[in-house]
C-alpha positions as CSV (number, residue, x, y, z in Angstrom):
1,X,-17.4,39.1,-17.6
2,X,-15.9,36.7,-20.5
3,X,-12.6,36.5,-21.6
4,X,-13.4,38.3,-25.2
5,X,-14.7,41.5,-22.9
6,X,-11.8,41.6,-20.8
7,X,-9.5,41.2,-23.8
8,X,-11.6,44.5,-25.3
9,X,-11.3,46.3,-21.9
10,X,-7.3,45.7,-21.9
11,X,-7.1,46.6,-25.5
12,X,-8.9,50.4,-24.9
13,X,-6.8,50.5,-21.3
14,X,-3.4,50.3,-23.1
15,X,-4.5,52.6,-26.2
16,X,-5.9,54.9,-23.1
17,X,-2.3,54.8,-21.6
18,X,-0.3,55.2,-25.0
19,X,-2.7,58.0,-25.8
20,X,-2.0,59.6,-22.3
21,X,1.4,59.7,-22.5
22,X,1.6,60.4,-25.9
23,X,0.2,63.8,-24.9
24,X,2.1,64.1,-21.9
25,X,5.5,64.1,-23.6
26,X,3.8,66.3,-26.1
27,X,3.1,69.2,-23.6
28,X,6.3,68.6,-21.6
29,X,8.4,68.7,-24.8
30,X,6.4,72.2,-26.2
31,X,6.8,73.6,-22.3
32,X,10.8,73.0,-22.7
33,X,11.3,74.1,-26.6
34,X,9.2,77.5,-24.9
35,X,11.3,77.9,-22.2
36,X,14.7,77.5,-24.3
37,X,13.8,79.9,-26.8
38,X,12.8,82.5,-23.9
39,X,16.1,82.0,-22.2
40,X,18.2,82.1,-25.7
41,X,16.3,85.5,-26.9
42,X,17.3,86.8,-23.3
43,X,21.0,86.1,-23.1
44,X,20.8,87.3,-26.7
45,X,19.1,90.4,-25.8
46,X,21.3,90.8,-22.6
47,X,24.3,90.0,-24.2
48,X,23.8,93.3,-26.7
49,X,23.2,95.7,-23.9
50,X,26.0,94.9,-22.5
51,X,27.9,96.0,-25.1
52,X,26.1,99.1,-26.2
53,X,23.5,100.0,-23.2
54,X,22.0,102.6,-25.5
55,X,20.2,99.8,-27.5
56,X,18.0,98.8,-25.5
57,X,15.1,100.8,-26.2
58,X,15.3,99.9,-29.9
59,X,15.6,96.0,-28.4
60,X,12.3,97.0,-26.5
61,X,10.6,98.3,-29.7
62,X,11.6,95.5,-31.9
63,X,11.0,92.6,-29.3
64,X,7.1,94.2,-29.3
65,X,6.6,94.5,-33.1
66,X,8.0,91.1,-33.6
67,X,5.7,89.5,-30.4
68,X,3.9,87.3,-32.8
69,X,7.2,86.4,-35.6
70,X,6.9,82.8,-36.9
71,X,9.7,80.8,-35.2
72,X,9.0,78.2,-38.0
73,X,10.4,80.3,-40.8
74,X,14.3,80.7,-41.6
75,X,14.2,82.0,-45.4
76,X,15.2,85.7,-44.1
77,X,16.7,84.2,-40.5
78,X,20.0,86.4,-40.6
79,X,21.8,84.1,-38.5
80,X,21.3,81.6,-41.7
81,X,24.1,84.4,-43.1
82,X,26.6,83.4,-39.9
83,X,26.5,80.2,-40.4
84,X,24.6,79.0,-37.5
85,X,22.2,75.9,-37.5
86,X,18.7,75.7,-35.4
87,X,20.5,72.7,-33.6
88,X,23.3,74.9,-32.5
89,X,20.9,76.6,-30.0
90,X,19.2,73.3,-28.8
91,X,21.9,73.3,-26.1
92,X,21.6,70.1,-23.8
93,X,19.5,67.9,-26.8
94,X,20.8,64.7,-25.7
95,X,18.4,65.6,-23.3
96,X,16.0,65.9,-25.7
97,X,16.4,63.5,-27.6
98,X,16.1,60.9,-24.5
99,X,13.2,62.1,-23.5
100,X,11.4,61.8,-26.8
101,X,13.2,57.7,-27.1
102,X,11.5,57.0,-23.5
103,X,7.9,57.9,-24.7
104,X,8.4,56.1,-27.8
105,X,9.3,53.2,-26.2
106,X,6.7,53.6,-24.2
107,X,4.2,53.9,-26.6
108,X,6.0,51.0,-28.8
109,X,6.0,48.8,-25.3
110,X,2.5,49.2,-24.9
111,X,1.4,48.5,-28.4
112,X,3.8,45.4,-28.7
113,X,2.2,44.6,-25.4
114,X,-1.0,44.6,-26.8
115,X,-0.4,42.9,-30.1
116,X,1.2,40.1,-28.3
117,X,-1.8,39.6,-25.8
118,X,-4.3,39.8,-28.9
119,X,-2.4,37.5,-30.7
120,X,-1.7,35.1,-27.4
121,X,-5.6,34.8,-27.1
122,X,-6.2,34.1,-31.0
123,X,-3.6,31.5,-30.9
124,X,-5.2,30.2,-27.7
125,X,-8.3,29.9,-29.3
126,X,-7.3,28.4,-32.8
127,X,-6.3,25.9,-30.3
128,X,-9.2,25.1,-28.5
129,X,-11.0,24.8,-32.1
130,X,-9.0,22.5,-33.4
131,X,-8.6,20.3,-30.4
132,X,-12.1,20.4,-30.3
133,X,-12.1,18.6,-34.6
134,X,-9.5,16.5,-33.2
135,X,-11.5,14.8,-31.0
136,X,-14.5,14.7,-32.6
137,X,-12.7,13.2,-35.7
138,X,-11.3,10.3,-33.1
139,X,-14.9,9.6,-32.4
140,X,-15.3,11.5,-28.8
141,X,-19.2,12.5,-28.7
142,X,-21.1,14.8,-26.4
143,X,-18.1,17.4,-26.3
144,X,-19.0,21.0,-25.5
145,X,-16.6,24.2,-26.1
146,X,-16.6,26.8,-23.4
147,X,-18.9,29.8,-24.5
148,X,-16.7,33.0,-25.1
149,X,-17.8,36.4,-26.9
150,X,-15.1,37.3,-29.5
151,X,-14.1,37.3,-33.5
152,X,-14.3,33.3,-33.2
153,X,-18.0,33.2,-31.6
154,X,-19.4,32.9,-35.1
155,X,-16.8,30.3,-36.1
156,X,-17.6,28.2,-33.3
157,X,-21.2,28.4,-33.0
158,X,-21.1,27.0,-36.6
159,X,-18.7,24.3,-36.2
160,X,-20.9,23.4,-33.4
161,X,-23.7,23.3,-35.8
162,X,-22.0,21.5,-38.4
163,X,-21.0,19.0,-35.9
164,X,-24.1,18.3,-34.5
165,X,-25.7,17.7,-38.1
166,X,-22.9,15.4,-38.8
167,X,-24.1,13.4,-35.6
168,X,-27.4,13.4,-36.1
169,X,-27.2,12.5,-39.9
170,X,-25.2,9.3,-38.6
171,X,-27.0,8.5,-36.4
172,X,-29.9,8.6,-38.6
173,X,-27.9,6.6,-41.6
174,X,-26.9,3.7,-38.8
175,X,-30.9,3.9,-38.2
176,X,-31.8,3.3,-41.3
177,X,-29.1,0.6,-41.5
178,X,-30.4,-1.1,-39.0
179,X,-34.2,-1.3,-40.5
180,X,-32.9,-1.9,-43.4
181,X,-31.6,-5.0,-42.4
182,X,-34.4,-5.8,-40.0
183,X,-37.2,-5.2,-43.2
184,X,-34.8,-7.3,-45.1
185,X,-35.2,-10.5,-43.1
186,X,-38.9,-9.8,-42.4
187,X,-39.3,-9.5,-46.5
188,X,-37.5,-13.0,-46.3
189,X,-39.4,-14.5,-43.8
190,X,-42.7,-13.7,-45.5
191,X,-41.5,-14.6,-49.0
192,X,-40.4,-18.0,-47.4
193,X,-44.0,-19.3,-46.2
194,X,-45.8,-18.7,-49.2
195,X,-43.4,-20.4,-51.5
196,X,-42.4,-23.4,-49.3
197,X,-46.1,-24.1,-49.8
198,X,-46.1,-23.6,-53.0
199,X,-43.3,-26.0,-53.5
200,X,-45.1,-28.3,-51.1
201,X,-48.7,-28.0,-53.1
202,X,-46.7,-28.5,-56.4
203,X,-44.6,-31.7,-55.2
204,X,-48.4,-32.9,-53.5
205,X,-50.1,-32.5,-57.3
206,X,-47.4,-34.7,-58.9
207,X,-48.2,-37.0,-56.1
208,X,-51.8,-36.6,-55.7
209,X,-53.3,-34.5,-58.3
210,X,-56.0,-33.1,-57.1
211,X,-58.1,-29.2,-57.5
212,X,-57.1,-28.5,-53.5
213,X,-54.0,-28.1,-54.2
214,X,-54.4,-26.0,-57.4
215,X,-56.3,-24.0,-55.0
216,X,-54.0,-23.4,-52.3
217,X,-51.3,-22.3,-54.8
218,X,-53.7,-19.7,-55.9
219,X,-54.1,-18.7,-52.5
220,X,-50.7,-18.3,-52.1
221,X,-50.0,-16.4,-55.0
222,X,-52.8,-13.8,-53.9
223,X,-50.8,-13.6,-50.9
224,X,-47.5,-12.7,-52.5
225,X,-49.2,-10.5,-54.9
226,X,-50.2,-8.6,-51.8
227,X,-47.2,-8.5,-50.1
228,X,-45.3,-7.6,-53.5
229,X,-48.1,-4.4,-53.6
230,X,-47.6,-3.4,-49.8
231,X,-43.8,-3.4,-50.1
232,X,-43.6,-1.3,-53.4
233,X,-46.0,1.0,-51.6
234,X,-43.4,1.0,-48.7
235,X,-40.8,1.6,-50.9
236,X,-42.4,4.5,-52.9
237,X,-43.4,6.3,-48.8
238,X,-39.5,5.8,-47.8
239,X,-38.3,7.3,-50.7
240,X,-40.7,10.3,-50.8
241,X,-42.2,9.6,-54.3
242,X,-45.7,8.8,-53.1
243,X,-47.5,11.8,-54.0
244,X,-50.3,13.1,-52.3
245,X,-53.4,15.1,-53.6
246,X,-54.7,17.8,-51.5
247,X,-58.7,17.9,-52.0
248,X,-61.5,18.3,-49.7
249,X,-63.0,14.9,-48.5
250,X,-66.1,14.4,-46.5
251,X,-65.7,12.4,-43.6
252,X,-68.9,10.4,-43.8
253,X,-68.1,9.8,-47.6
254,X,-64.6,8.6,-46.7
255,X,-65.9,5.9,-44.0
256,X,-68.6,4.9,-46.3
257,X,-66.5,3.8,-49.0
258,X,-64.2,2.4,-47.0
259,X,-66.9,0.1,-45.7
260,X,-68.3,-0.6,-49.0
261,X,-64.7,-2.0,-50.1
262,X,-64.9,-4.5,-47.8
263,X,-68.5,-5.4,-47.2
264,X,-68.6,-9.0,-48.5
265,X,-65.9,-9.6,-45.6
266,X,-68.0,-8.2,-43.2
267,X,-71.1,-10.3,-44.4
268,X,-68.4,-13.3,-44.5
269,X,-67.6,-13.0,-40.8
270,X,-70.8,-11.8,-39.8
271,X,-70.3,-8.4,-38.5
272,X,-72.2,-5.3,-39.1
273,X,-71.0,-1.6,-39.8
274,X,-72.3,1.2,-38.2
275,X,-71.3,4.6,-39.3
276,X,-73.7,7.2,-37.6
277,X,-73.9,10.4,-39.9
278,X,-72.3,13.8,-38.1
279,X,-73.2,16.3,-40.5
280,X,-70.7,17.7,-43.1
281,X,-66.9,17.8,-42.0
282,X,-63.9,17.5,-44.5
283,X,-60.7,17.0,-44.1
284,X,-57.5,17.9,-46.5
285,X,-56.4,14.9,-48.1
286,X,-56.0,12.1,-50.9
287,X,-59.4,10.0,-51.1
288,X,-58.0,7.2,-52.4
289,X,-54.7,6.8,-50.1
290,X,-56.5,8.0,-46.9
291,X,-59.6,5.2,-47.9
292,X,-56.9,3.1,-48.1
293,X,-55.9,3.5,-44.6
294,X,-59.4,3.6,-43.3
295,X,-59.8,0.2,-45.0
296,X,-56.6,-1.0,-43.1
297,X,-58.0,-0.5,-40.1
298,X,-61.9,-1.2,-40.3
299,X,-59.9,-4.5,-41.4
300,X,-58.3,-5.2,-38.2
301,X,-61.1,-4.2,-36.4
302,X,-63.2,-7.1,-38.1
303,X,-60.5,-9.5,-37.8
304,X,-60.4,-9.2,-33.6
305,X,-64.3,-9.5,-33.2
306,X,-66.6,-11.8,-33.1
307,X,-69.4,-12.7,-35.3
308,X,-72.8,-10.8,-34.5
309,X,-70.9,-8.0,-33.3
310,X,-70.7,-4.0,-34.8
311,X,-67.6,-2.1,-35.9
312,X,-68.2,1.6,-35.3
313,X,-67.2,4.7,-36.4
314,X,-67.5,8.3,-35.2
315,X,-66.2,11.8,-35.8
316,X,-66.4,15.5,-34.9
317,X,-64.5,18.3,-35.3
318,X,-63.0,21.1,-33.6
319,X,-61.2,24.3,-33.9
320,X,-57.3,22.2,-33.8
321,X,-58.5,19.1,-35.9
322,X,-61.0,16.2,-37.1
323,X,-60.9,13.3,-35.1
324,X,-62.2,10.0,-36.4
325,X,-62.6,6.6,-34.3
326,X,-63.1,3.4,-35.4
327,X,-63.6,1.0,-32.6
328,X,-64.7,-2.7,-32.6
329,X,-66.4,-5.4,-29.9
330,X,-63.9,-7.8,-29.1
331,X,-61.2,-8.2,-26.3
332,X,-59.1,-5.3,-27.1
333,X,-55.2,-5.4,-27.9
334,X,-52.5,-7.3,-25.9
335,X,-51.5,-4.7,-23.6
336,X,-47.5,-5.6,-24.6
337,X,-48.6,-5.4,-28.3
338,X,-50.0,-1.4,-27.6
339,X,-46.4,0.0,-28.0
340,X,-45.6,-2.4,-31.3
341,X,-49.1,-1.9,-33.2
342,X,-47.8,0.2,-35.9
343,X,-44.4,-1.5,-36.6
344,X,-43.6,-2.9,-39.8
345,X,-44.0,-7.0,-40.1
346,X,-44.9,-6.7,-36.2
347,X,-47.3,-9.7,-35.2
348,X,-49.7,-9.0,-31.9
349,X,-50.5,-11.8,-29.6
350,X,-54.2,-12.1,-31.9
351,X,-52.6,-11.2,-35.1
352,X,-54.5,-12.7,-38.2
353,X,-53.3,-15.8,-39.0
354,X,-51.6,-15.5,-42.9
355,X,-51.6,-11.2,-42.0
356,X,-47.5,-9.9,-43.4
357,X,-47.9,-7.0,-40.3
358,X,-47.8,-4.2,-43.0
359,X,-51.5,-2.7,-42.8
360,X,-51.1,-1.0,-40.0
361,X,-47.6,0.5,-40.5
362,X,-48.8,1.3,-44.3
363,X,-52.0,3.1,-42.5
364,X,-49.8,5.3,-39.5
365,X,-47.9,6.8,-42.8
366,X,-50.6,7.6,-45.0
367,X,-52.1,9.2,-41.9
368,X,-49.0,11.2,-40.9
369,X,-48.0,12.3,-44.6
370,X,-51.4,14.3,-44.3
371,X,-50.9,15.8,-41.0
372,X,-52.4,13.3,-38.7
373,X,-51.8,11.4,-35.9
374,X,-53.2,7.8,-35.6
375,X,-52.4,5.7,-31.7
376,X,-54.4,2.6,-30.5
377,X,-56.0,1.7,-27.1
378,X,-58.4,-0.5,-25.6
379,X,-61.7,0.8,-24.5
380,X,-63.1,0.6,-21.2
381,X,-65.9,-1.8,-21.8
382,X,-63.6,-4.0,-23.9
383,X,-63.0,-3.3,-27.8
384,X,-59.7,-2.3,-29.6
385,X,-59.8,1.5,-30.9
386,X,-58.0,3.9,-33.6
387,X,-58.4,7.0,-33.3
388,X,-57.3,9.6,-36.1
389,X,-56.7,13.7,-35.9
390,X,-56.4,15.7,-39.4
391,X,-55.0,18.9,-38.1
392,X,-56.0,21.9,-39.5
393,X,-52.7,23.7,-40.0
């Protein structure tokens, strides 16, 4: 049984005892006053008969006719005209006051005890909650409060929820800070390579003018432009300002448009694309951004397979999601690279030369923003495979 329940039972017990004591005292006092009234009336009648024996019949008739006479009315009481008061006939009034005082003292003591007990528990609970907050402010983690059912239970729950939320917010802020520092370092490294190459090309052009150096500068500038666009896109995704349209997109059309954008690169590398049509299957997505994600995946497969091979695509639908697969006929991913493939600026063992390590992370972010997931794995018969699932709900 919880502490709060015990407190409630104690209070109920105290109140019950108080009511019983009050009722018993009331009954005893009523009985005692009735006894005094009976004795006083008997003595009074006895005194009259002793002096006037012939009045017996008269007294009997008066008693019968006034049996229900109200003892509360004193307006016409003849005793008042004789100078008597009600207190003059109480007899042993000191005992009556003693009994009443004892009853009042007993009830008051029980009430004070119950109030003290309740106040003591309240102060203890406040000290517990205050101590918990003090420990939290001092940096203690993983603190749990004992669960108890009382008037402070809801406050305790709200405090614990608030502390948990603050811990999560702090951890997220620290993680975001570390990620920002890592991203900043990676961006600086990515900028350093083309800038250094441009500087060397400019220096060499001054000494040995040649068109080859200008072509190299152009390639590095293109790389910087691509890096800038990718970083701006990442910043929009992180800030939540990238708006995705919600339209019905045919998967075969999506894959075909993505491969068309890479057609020239496929031809240069001697690689073909196989996209068998599997009927009309739609997903709810943004065509342009989803195509950008698919292009990055196809390009990654193209860069990790040999000339004369094929990049394959397939898609199917079940009651839960639409599944898209893109795979190549290369050697697959290195085992140590699999857990890090979608990390920003990560370069795997077989990463493409000149890549900036953002393409796969962008694809993952775009897909997840549209109620989808993506994973990468190696096929049993060699080859790397990307699997995307767009959920229906």
